[in-house]
N, C-alpha and C positions, 0 to 999 in steps of 0.2 A: 506701666499703664494703670491708671486708677479705674475703679469699677464703672464710673460714668462713661469714661472713654471706651472701656471694654464693651459696655452695652451699646453705645452708639456704633462702634465698629461691627458688632454682631447684627444690629438692626439694619445697617446699610447693606450688608450682604445677605440678610434673611428677611426681607420685607414681608413676604407672604406669610411667614410664620408669625411675625409680630402682629400683622393685621388679623390673623386668625385668633391669636391670643387676646387681642383687644376686643374682638367681636364676642368671644366666649365670656370675657369679664363683663362686658356690657350686658349680655344676656343674663348672666348670673346675678348682677346687681339689680336688674329689672325684676327678675323673679323673686329675689329676696325682698325687695322693696314692696312687691305686690303681696307676699305672704305674711309679712310681719305687720300686724295691725293691733290696736289703732295707735295713731299719733306718734309713730316712730318712723321717720323718713331716712332712707339709706341713699337718697339721690346724690348726696355730696361725693359718694364714692366714684361717680362717673369721671371724676378728675383723674383717676388712675389710668384708665384706658386712653383718656385724652393725652396725658403726658407720654404714654408709651408710643403713640403713633403720630403725634403732632410734628415731630422732626422730619417725617417723610411725606407730609401733606402740604399742599399749597394754602395760601391764606384764606381763600374763599371756601376751600374744603373744610378748614378748621372752623370757620364761622358756621357753616351749614351743620357740621357735626355737633357744635355747641348748642345750636337751636334744637336739634333732635334730643340731646341730653336734657335740655331745659324742659322740653315737652314731656319726656319720660318721667322726669322728676316730679312734675306737676300732676301727671296722670296717676301715679301710684302714691301720692301724698294723701293717704286717707286720714281723717274723713273730710278734710277741707279742700280736696282737689276740685278744681274748676268752680270754686265759689268766688265770692267777692275778692278782688285783688289778685286773681290768678294771672292776669296779663303782666302785672308788675313782678310777680314771683318768677314767671317764665323769663322775663327780660333780665332780671337780676341774675338768675341762675345761668342763663345762656351767656351773659356778659362775663361772668366769673370763669366759666369753662373756656370761653373764647380767649380771654386775656391770658389765662394760664397756658393755653395751647400756643397762642401767638408768641408769648414770651419764650417758651421752650423752643419753638420753631426758629426764632431769631437767634437764640443761643447756638442751636445746632448749625444754622447757616453760617454764623460767624466762625464757629469752630471749623467747619468745612473750608471756608475761605482761608482761615489761618493755617490749616493743615496744608492746603495747596500752596500757599505762599511760602511756608517753611520748606516744603518739598522742592519748590522752585529755587529757593535760596540755596538749599543744600546742593541741588544740581548745578547751579551757577558756581558755587564755591568749589565743587568737585572739578568742573570744567576749567575754572580759573587756576586751580592747583595743578591740573594736568598741563595747562598751557605754560604755567610758570616752570613746571618741571622740564618740559621740552625746551623752553628758552634757556633754562639753567644748564641743561645738558649740552645744548648748542654752543653756549658761551664757554663752558668749561672744556669742551672737546675741540674748540676751534684752535687751529694752528696760529691764528693771529692773536696778538696781545690785546686784550680789551680791559679797560679800566675806567673808573669815574673818579673825579676829584671834587672837593668843595671849593669855595671861593679863595681859600688860602693855599690851594695847590696840594692839599693833603689827600692821599688816596683813600677813597671810601670803599670801593669794591674793585677786585682785580681777579682775573682768571689765572689758571695755572701757566698759560703761555706768557702772561705778563711777568710772572715771577721768574720764569726761565729767561726771558728776554733781558731783564734788568739784573739778573743774578741774585735774586732775593730768595730767602726761605719763605715758605707759604705763610708762616706766622708773622713775618716782619714787614711785608709790603703794605697791608692796610694800616693807615695812619702815618705812613712815611711821606715826606715831602718829595714830590715827583720832579720839582723844578731843577734840582741839580743834575738830574739824569736826562731830562728833556727840557732844555732851557726855553724852547719856544712856547711852552705852556704858560709861562708868566706873561708873555706878550698877548697870548690869546685870551687869558682871563682878565687882563687889564685893558683890553681893546675897547672898541665902540660899544655903546649900549645896544641891546636887542639880541636877537638870536644870530648865531654864526654857524654856517655850514660850509666847510671848505676842506681842501686837501693840501697838505704842506709836506715839504721835505726839509729835514733839519738834522743837525748833528745829535746823536744820542750817545749816552755813556753808561756803561754797566757799573755795577757796584765795585768791581775790581779795577775800574779805570779804563777798560777797553772801550774804544770808540767805534761806533757803527753809524751807518746812514739810516735814519728813521723816516719811513714813509707813513704819514699819518692821515687818517680820515677823522676830522674833529667836528664836534657840534657842542654848542653851549645852550644852557637852559636855565631858567630862573627857579630858585627855591626860596623858602622863607628866610634863609640866612644870607642869600646873595646869589651871585652867578656861579653855577657849577659847570663842569666840563665832562663830556664823554668822548673817549678816543679809542680808535682801533689802530694799532701800530704794527707795522711790518718791517722787519730787518731787510733792507734792500741792498745791503753791502755786497752780497754774492751777485745779485743782478747787476750792480754797478761794475763789479770786477769783470763779469762776463761781457757786459755791453762795451766797456772801455777796451777790454782785450780784443773783442771782435772788431771794434772800430780801428784799433791800432793795426791789427792784421790786415784789415781792408785797406787802410791808408798805405801800409807798406807794400801791399800787392799792387795797388794803383800807382804808387811811386815807382816801383820797379818797371811797370808797364810804360809809364810816362818816360822814365829814363831810357828805356829801350827804344821807344818811338823817337825821342829827341836824338838819341845816339845814332839811330838809323839815318835821320836827316843830316846830322853832323858828318857822318861818314860819307854820305853822298857829296856833300859840299866839300869835304876834305879831299875826296878823290878827284873832284873837278879842279880844286885848287892845286893839288899835287901835279896833275897833268899840265896845267898852265905853267906851273913853276918849272917843270922839266923842259917845256918848250922854250922858256925864256933862257935856258942855259946855252942855247945856240948863239946867243949874243955874248961874245966873250967879254965885252966891256961891262956887262951886268953880272955875269957869273962870278967875277972876281970881287964884287962888292960885299962888304961885311953885312949890310942890310939884306942882301939876297940870301946869304947863308942863314941868317937869323929867321927870315921868312920860311925857309925850308924846314928849320927846326920846329917852328911853331906849327906848321902843317903836320909834321910827323907826330907832334904832341897831341894835336886834335884827333888824329887817326887812332892813337893809343887810347885816348879818353873814350872815343866812340866805341872801340873794340871792348874795353872793360865794361862800358855801360850795356852793350849788347849781351855780354856774358852774364852780367847781373840779372838782366831781364829774363834769362832763360831758366833761372832757379825758381820754378813754380811747380806746384803739385796739383794733380788732377782733383777737381772738386765736383760735387753733384748738388744741384739745387732743385727744390720743389717749386716749379714755376707757378702753380696755383697760389702757394703761400706768398711768393714774392709779389704777385699781382695784387693779392689781398692787402698786403702792407702798403703797396703803392697807392691803392685806392683810399686807404685810411688817411694817408698823408695828403694826397692831392685833391681829393673830392671836395672837402670843405672849402678849400681856397678857390676852386673854380666856382662853386655856388655863391660864395661871398662876392665874387667879381661879376655876378649876374649871368654866368654861363651854365651850360649843361654838359655833362659827361656821360657817355653811353659805354657800357662794358659788355662786349660781345665775346665771352670766353667760352670756348668749346668744352664740353664735358670730357673727363678722363684724360686730361693732358698728361703726358709722360714726364718723368724726371729728365732734367737736361744737364748737359756738361757745362757747368759754370759755377763760379763762387756766388753764394747767396747775396752777400753784402755788395759785392761788385756789380752784380746784375741789378740789384735794387738801386744802386747809384746811377746806372745807365737809364733805367726806367724813369727815375725821378728827374733826371736831366732832360729827357725827351718830353716828359709831361710838362715840365716848367717852360720849356721852349714853346710848346703848344699853347700854354696859358698866356705867355707874353704875346704870341701871335694873334690871339683873339681879343686882346684888350681893346683895340680900336675897331674891331669888326662889328657890323650890324648884327650878324648872326653869330653868337658865341657858342660854338659847339665843338666838343672833342670826342672822338670815337677811339676806343681802345679795343683791338680785336686780337684774339689769340686762337690759333688753330694749327693743325698738322697739314703740311703741304709737301707732297712727295716724301723725301726722306728727312725733312727738316721741320722743326717747330718754329713758326713765324709769329711774331708779335708786332702789330702795327699801331702806330700812334698817328692819327689823322686829325687835322684841325680845319676850321673854316676861316682861317686868317687870309692875309693878302698873298700868301704863297712865297716862293723863293725866286728871286730875280736871277741870280747867277749861281747855277747849280755846280759849276766847275770849281768854285771856291769853298763849297760847303765843308769839306773835311780837312781844310788846310788851317793850320794854326795862325794866330795873330792877324786875323782878317780886319781890315779897316771897318770901324763901326760896329763890330760884333761885341756881344756881351762877354765879359771876362777874358778879353783877348782872343775870342774865338776858339778857346781850347775845349769847350764842352763836347762838341761832336767829335773832335779829333781824339780826345781821351776816351770817349765812349766806344768809338770804333776800335781803338787800340786795345781796350779791355776785352771786347768781344773777340777780336782776332787772336788774342793770347789764349783764349779758351777754345779756339777752333771755330768760332762763330763769325758773324759779320754784321755790319750795319750799313744799310743802303737807302738811298732816296728813291721813292717811287713817284713818277708823275701822276697827278690827278687833275680832273677838270678845274677844281677850285681848292684853294688852301694848299697844304703841304702834308706829305705822308712819309714817315720813316719806318722801315721794316727791320726788325731785329731777327736775325737767323741764328738758331741754336741747334746743336746736335742732341737728339734724344738719347736717353740711356735705356737700353732694353732691360726688361725685368730679369733680375738676377745677374745683370751685366756688371 
């Protein structure tokens, strides 16, 4: 800090002392000018106190003080004081003092504004650096791979997760071409003009040749050299394996249930056919025919197939599902479809629902089937409304799907497969009830004044059970 800045800093924090010093200097100059005679004027020294305090005074105060100094200078200017030309001398002296004071005041004001501006800039820079530090920490510690590329697909910036995802050392990924490892980047950079905001799934490949499923959130932006790209990448391979594995398990479980249900029907039909076959044996002319014996063998074969199917369907393990989670997933899937069709769906879910005895994916499949049946039922209805209700009744957890459609004409045929005019051969309700019954639950139709209502009954799992 130079002496001038040091003095201004001192005067800003010690104004009273500076004013007292200026007053003493003014008094000393006036007394000295009064005592020294003749023809030696000391009035020009009033410029010193004027310069000391002008930085702390307003413009009109500076002008008033300059006039006072001009009058004092003329008063003690012996022996020509107050003689011809005194007004001109006072005007010239006051003007000089005022101009000097105003000049110093303007400099001080500019300095103050500059100091405030510099302080604000430093504060903004500090805040910006802090924000950049936080963003840098967020990016570097993110488990998601984050990187940016230029228009040629060369990596500009990349976090540690990006290096690990693609199998690069920290020093080698910046500047590398990302397109061999994420081929979709080339299409995104060479796509349509303008900004791009999208989510894509594509094949990814690590440096060692290992292939993975890349789930990417991508955006493009313009730079001076062309279109650049920013991407957040997640390795969805494990999620894909879990999803497909769960889907396969659910499909196999549903297949076993379906085989068991069909085998049960086949066994009933086989038993009826076997009974009729035995009764035909009373006719000796038929019993001796080759075709009659072949028919008996076919019936026995069907009975064996039905028995093996029933044995296969019994190979199930107990499962526990969180009913609230299954209902949330059902809502995510079905609610947008109902709203797009112009309908409304109300969710009346009781709080604190217990865990239930059911497979999560199989139960979700049942709920989606019932919800889509309700969606089809309200397509031609004037009032398009679906109500989903879940509560505990007696010893069971009951989930109801009720719609405002035309209702069910023939309730006796609801749960029979291969109904005339039914969707997908009429297997939806048949399979849904078979799935629930395999878990100890049930699916039933409840009569309502208008529309249709299906109730899913599930066994609750006690805490710690």
